[in-house]
C-alpha positions in Angstrom: -22.7 81.4 0.3 -26.0 80.9 2.0 -26.7 78.1 4.2 -30.3 76.5 3.9 -31.6 73.9 5.9 -34.1 71.1 5.3 -37.2 73.2 6.9 -36.4 76.2 4.5 -36.0 73.8 1.8 -39.3 72.2 2.2 -41.0 75.8 2.5 -39.8 76.7 -1.0 -41.2 73.5 -2.3 -44.5 74.3 -0.8 -47.1 71.5 -0.8 -46.4 68.5 -3.4 -46.8 69.2 -6.9 -46.9 73.0 -6.3 -43.2 73.8 -7.5 -41.3 72.2 -10.2 -38.1 72.1 -8.8 -34.5 70.0 -9.6 -31.8 68.9 -7.3 -28.4 69.1 -8.7 -26.0 67.2 -6.9 -22.2 66.1 -7.8 -20.2 63.0 -6.5 -19.5 63.6 -2.8 -15.9 62.3 -1.6 -13.8 59.3 -2.9 -16.4 56.6 -2.2 -19.0 58.0 -4.8 -21.7 59.2 -2.6 -24.4 61.5 -4.1 -26.7 61.9 -1.1 -26.3 61.3 2.8 -22.5 62.4 3.0 -22.3 66.4 3.5 -25.3 67.2 2.0 -28.0 66.5 5.0 -30.3 69.6 4.2 -31.4 67.2 1.0 -33.3 65.3 3.4 -35.3 61.9 2.4 -38.4 64.5 2.7 -36.9 67.0 0.3 -35.6 64.4 -2.2 -39.1 62.6 -1.8 -40.9 66.0 -2.9 -38.8 66.9 -5.6 -38.7 63.2 -7.2 -36.2 61.0 -8.7 -36.8 62.2 -12.2 -35.8 65.7 -11.4 -32.3 64.8 -9.6 -29.5 65.7 -12.2 -26.1 64.4 -11.3 -22.9 66.2 -12.4 -19.3 64.7 -12.0 -16.2 65.0 -13.4 -15.0 62.3 -15.9 -12.3 61.6 -13.8 -14.1 61.4 -10.6 -16.6 58.8 -11.9 -13.7 56.8 -13.9 -12.0 56.8 -10.3 -14.8 54.5 -9.0 -13.9 52.0 -11.5 -16.8 49.3 -11.5 -18.1 50.5 -8.0 -21.6 52.1 -8.0 -22.6 55.7 -6.8 -24.2 55.4 -3.3 -26.7 56.8 -1.1 -27.4 56.9 2.2 -30.2 59.0 3.2 -31.2 57.6 6.7 -34.2 56.4 5.2 -34.9 53.0 3.4 -37.6 54.1 1.2 -35.8 56.7 -0.2 -32.8 54.8 -0.8 -34.6 52.2 -2.7 -36.5 55.1 -4.8 -32.7 56.4 -5.7 -31.4 52.9 -6.6 -31.0 51.8 -10.1 -29.5 53.9 -12.8 -29.2 57.3 -13.4 -27.5 59.8 -16.3 -24.5 61.5 -14.9 -23.5 64.9 -16.5 -19.9 64.5 -17.3 -19.2 67.4 -19.8 -21.0 69.7 -22.4 -23.7 67.4 -23.9 -21.9 64.3 -22.7 -23.8 62.0 -20.2 -23.0 58.7 -19.0 -25.2 56.0 -17.1 -24.2 54.7 -13.4 -25.6 52.4 -11.2 -26.9 53.8 -8.0 -26.9 51.7 -4.5 -27.6 52.3 -1.0 
């Protein structure tokens, strides 16, 4: 595995609009975090550069079911980024299978 930091990710992305990129992320831990716990290299600047529409959340059905009625969570350390991510997002839970989950900060 190769560790990549925020600076390297921003260099790979280049100036805003220069590269099409997506972030694929899974639910972290039992609390339902998708950003802010264990993936600090995906900083608010990286997330903003990639854009909300280019974020793909992938999770096992059981992991999402274990959350019950709780929302997925974000804690990027930046209020504007957390607000951008809030709302509803599609979560890939299987082959050609998605559900919609609420995201809160």
